[in-house]
C-alpha positions as CSV (number, residue, x, y, z in Angstrom):
1,M,24.9,16.6,-22.4
2,T,27.2,13.6,-23.0
3,K,25.9,10.1,-23.5
4,P,24.2,9.1,-20.2
5,V,25.8,6.2,-18.3
6,I,24.0,3.9,-15.9
7,T,25.4,1.2,-13.6
8,A,24.2,-2.3,-13.5
9,Y,25.3,-5.6,-11.9
10,K,27.5,-8.1,-13.8
11,W,25.6,-10.9,-12.2
12,V,22.8,-11.6,-9.8
13,P,21.1,-14.9,-8.7
14,P,18.7,-16.3,-11.2
15,F,15.6,-15.4,-9.2
16,A,16.6,-11.7,-9.5
17,Q,17.5,-11.6,-13.1
18,G,15.0,-9.6,-15.0
19,L,14.0,-7.6,-11.9
20,V,17.1,-5.6,-11.0
21,R,16.3,-1.9,-11.0
22,D,18.6,-1.0,-13.9
23,T,15.8,-2.4,-16.0
24,R,13.7,0.7,-15.1
25,A,16.3,3.1,-16.4
26,R,16.9,1.0,-19.5
27,W,13.1,0.9,-20.2
28,A,12.8,4.7,-19.8
29,F,15.7,5.3,-22.2
30,E,14.1,3.1,-24.8
31,E,10.7,4.7,-24.5
32,V,12.1,8.2,-25.1
33,G,14.7,7.2,-27.7
34,I,17.8,8.3,-25.9
35,D,21.0,6.3,-26.5
36,Y,22.9,5.3,-23.3
37,E,25.8,3.3,-22.0
38,V,26.0,0.8,-19.1
39,D,28.9,0.5,-16.6
40,V,28.7,-3.1,-15.5
41,I,30.0,-3.5,-11.9
42,D,30.2,-6.4,-9.5
43,L,28.9,-6.5,-5.9
44,P,32.2,-5.8,-4.2
45,Y,32.7,-2.7,-6.2
46,A,29.1,-1.6,-5.5
47,K,29.9,-1.7,-1.8
48,S,33.3,0.0,-2.2
49,E,34.0,3.6,-1.0
50,A,34.6,4.7,-4.6
51,H,31.0,3.7,-5.6
52,R,29.5,4.9,-2.3
53,R,30.8,8.4,-2.9
54,F,28.2,8.3,-5.8
55,Q,25.6,6.0,-4.3
56,P,25.9,6.1,-0.5
57,F,23.9,2.9,0.0
58,G,26.1,0.8,-2.3
59,Q,23.4,0.0,-4.8
60,I,22.5,0.3,-8.5
61,P,21.5,1.9,-10.8
62,T,23.2,5.3,-10.8
63,Y,23.0,7.8,-13.6
64,S,25.6,10.3,-14.9
65,D,25.6,12.5,-18.1
66,G,28.4,14.9,-17.4
67,K,26.1,17.4,-15.7
68,V,23.7,15.4,-13.6
69,E,24.7,12.6,-11.3
70,I,21.8,10.9,-9.4
71,F,20.8,7.6,-7.9
72,E,17.5,5.9,-7.1
73,S,15.6,4.3,-9.9
74,G,12.6,6.4,-9.5
75,A,14.6,9.7,-9.7
76,I,16.5,8.3,-12.6
77,V,13.3,7.4,-14.6
78,L,11.7,10.8,-13.9
79,H,14.9,12.6,-14.9
80,I,15.1,10.6,-18.2
81,A,11.4,11.2,-18.8
82,S,12.1,14.9,-18.6
83,L,14.7,14.9,-21.3
84,A,12.6,13.9,-24.2
85,P,8.8,13.3,-25.1
86,G,7.3,9.9,-24.5
87,L,6.8,9.4,-20.7
88,L,5.4,12.7,-19.4
89,P,2.4,14.4,-20.8
90,D,2.7,17.9,-22.2
91,D,0.0,19.4,-19.9
92,P,1.1,20.3,-16.3
93,A,-1.8,18.4,-14.7
94,G,-1.0,15.3,-16.7
95,R,2.7,15.4,-15.9
96,A,1.8,15.8,-12.2
97,R,-0.3,12.7,-12.3
98,A,2.4,10.8,-14.0
99,V,4.8,11.7,-11.3
100,Q,2.1,10.9,-8.7
101,W,1.8,7.4,-10.0
102,A,5.6,6.9,-10.1
103,I,5.8,7.9,-6.5
104,A,2.8,5.7,-5.6
105,A,4.5,2.7,-7.2
106,L,7.6,3.2,-5.0
107,N,5.8,4.3,-1.7
108,S,2.4,2.7,-1.7
109,I,3.0,-0.6,-3.6
110,E,6.6,-1.6,-3.6
111,P,7.1,-1.8,0.2
112,F,4.3,-4.4,0.4
113,V,5.7,-6.3,-2.6
114,Q,9.2,-6.3,-0.9
115,Q,7.8,-7.7,2.3
116,L,6.7,-10.8,0.4
117,A,10.2,-11.2,-1.0
118,V,11.6,-10.9,2.5
119,V,9.5,-13.7,3.9
120,D,9.7,-15.9,0.9
121,V,13.3,-15.4,-0.2
122,F,15.7,-13.2,1.8
123,E,14.7,-14.3,5.2
124,A,12.8,-17.4,4.5
125,D,14.9,-19.3,6.9
126,R,13.9,-17.1,9.9
127,D,11.5,-18.7,12.5
128,W,9.1,-15.8,12.1
129,S,8.9,-15.7,8.4
130,K,6.4,-18.5,8.0
131,A,4.1,-17.1,10.7
132,R,4.3,-13.6,9.3
133,R,3.5,-14.6,5.7
134,P,-0.3,-14.7,5.9
135,K,-0.3,-11.1,7.2
136,V,2.1,-10.0,4.5
137,I,-0.2,-11.5,1.9
138,E,-3.2,-9.9,3.4
139,D,-1.7,-6.4,3.4
140,L,-0.3,-6.9,-0.1
141,K,-3.7,-8.0,-1.5
142,G,-5.3,-5.0,0.2
143,R,-3.0,-2.6,-1.8
144,L,-3.5,-4.5,-5.0
145,T,-7.3,-4.3,-4.5
146,D,-7.0,-0.6,-4.2
147,L,-4.7,-0.3,-7.2
148,E,-6.9,-2.5,-9.4
149,A,-9.9,-0.4,-8.5
150,A,-8.0,2.8,-9.5
151,L,-7.0,1.2,-12.8
152,G,-10.5,0.1,-13.5
153,D,-11.1,-0.7,-17.1
154,G,-8.5,1.7,-18.3
155,E,-5.5,0.7,-20.4
156,W,-3.1,2.7,-18.2
157,L,-3.3,4.4,-14.9
158,D,-4.2,7.8,-16.4
159,G,-6.3,6.7,-19.3
160,D,-5.0,5.8,-22.8
161,G,-1.5,7.2,-22.5
162,F,1.4,5.2,-21.1
163,T,3.5,7.3,-18.7
164,A,6.5,7.1,-16.4
165,G,4.0,6.3,-13.7
166,D,3.0,3.1,-15.6
167,L,6.6,2.3,-16.2
168,M,7.4,2.3,-12.5
169,M,4.2,0.6,-11.5
170,V,4.6,-2.3,-14.0
171,S,8.2,-2.6,-12.9
172,V,7.2,-2.9,-9.3
173,L,4.4,-5.4,-9.9
174,R,6.6,-7.6,-12.1
175,A,8.3,-8.7,-8.9
176,L,5.2,-10.7,-8.1
177,R,5.8,-13.2,-11.0
178,N,5.6,-16.8,-9.9
179,T,4.1,-15.9,-6.6
180,G,0.4,-16.7,-7.4
181,V,-0.6,-13.3,-5.8
182,L,-1.8,-11.9,-9.1
183,D,-4.1,-14.8,-9.8
184,G,-6.9,-12.9,-8.1
185,F,-6.2,-9.7,-9.9
186,P,-6.9,-10.3,-13.6
187,K,-7.0,-6.6,-14.5
188,L,-3.5,-6.0,-13.0
189,A,-2.1,-9.1,-14.7
190,A,-3.4,-7.8,-18.0
191,Y,-1.9,-4.4,-17.2
192,I,1.5,-5.9,-16.5
193,A,1.3,-8.0,-19.7
194,R,0.5,-4.8,-21.7
195,G,3.6,-3.1,-20.3
196,E,5.8,-6.0,-21.0
197,A,4.5,-6.2,-24.6
198,R,5.8,-2.7,-25.4
199,P,8.8,-2.8,-27.8
200,A,10.8,-0.5,-25.5
201,F,10.4,-3.0,-22.6
202,K,11.4,-5.9,-24.7
203,K,14.5,-4.2,-25.8
204,A,15.4,-3.1,-22.3
205,I,14.9,-6.5,-20.8
206,A,16.9,-8.3,-23.6
207,D,19.8,-6.0,-23.0
208,H,19.5,-6.5,-19.2
209,M,19.6,-10.3,-19.6
210,A,22.4,-10.2,-22.1
211,V,24.7,-9.0,-19.4
212,F,24.2,-12.1,-17.3
213,A,24.5,-14.4,-20.4
214,A,27.9,-12.8,-21.1
215,A,29.0,-13.4,-17.5
216,A,28.0,-17.0,-17.5
């Protein structure tokens, strides 16, 4: 396998910096100790036919290592996790639960988080956004209540071991920063803080933010 390469954006608006999904791949690489490279692209190239042949939706990140070429941050994180120890337990049941939580982050939590971003940021100027926001908040808090109950008093979602499931869940929940939604969920707020305190996360986010500093 040649050194893996992921794609990342050269620049995004300040509100999105620190949250773009290449952070998930970067974090996974750091957790398992695999060196990687980053192909920094701009938005016009991301939407080009050349990139769409690799990523049909014109997004990032993508992953390539000479043998495997994939897109979607969840698929990339799980693939990276399969390459070296650190993010997937050795026992089959534990591995399955780690994958379960990674998928739960993407399917059961992130759509509700994204709806808040839609009404607060991406379509805040639409007439219906203000009226819809209370329902968006209600639905999101319902999912967070369920998630906090599942976490309980545990350090991580499956006990004492940090897994790819936690990496994905923390990554998704980080998008709620500065929204006030997590004020009523102290266990989830502490859970996110534990994830962000990991050395691998700190290295990944620093490298992510350095791209934007270089473009400034």
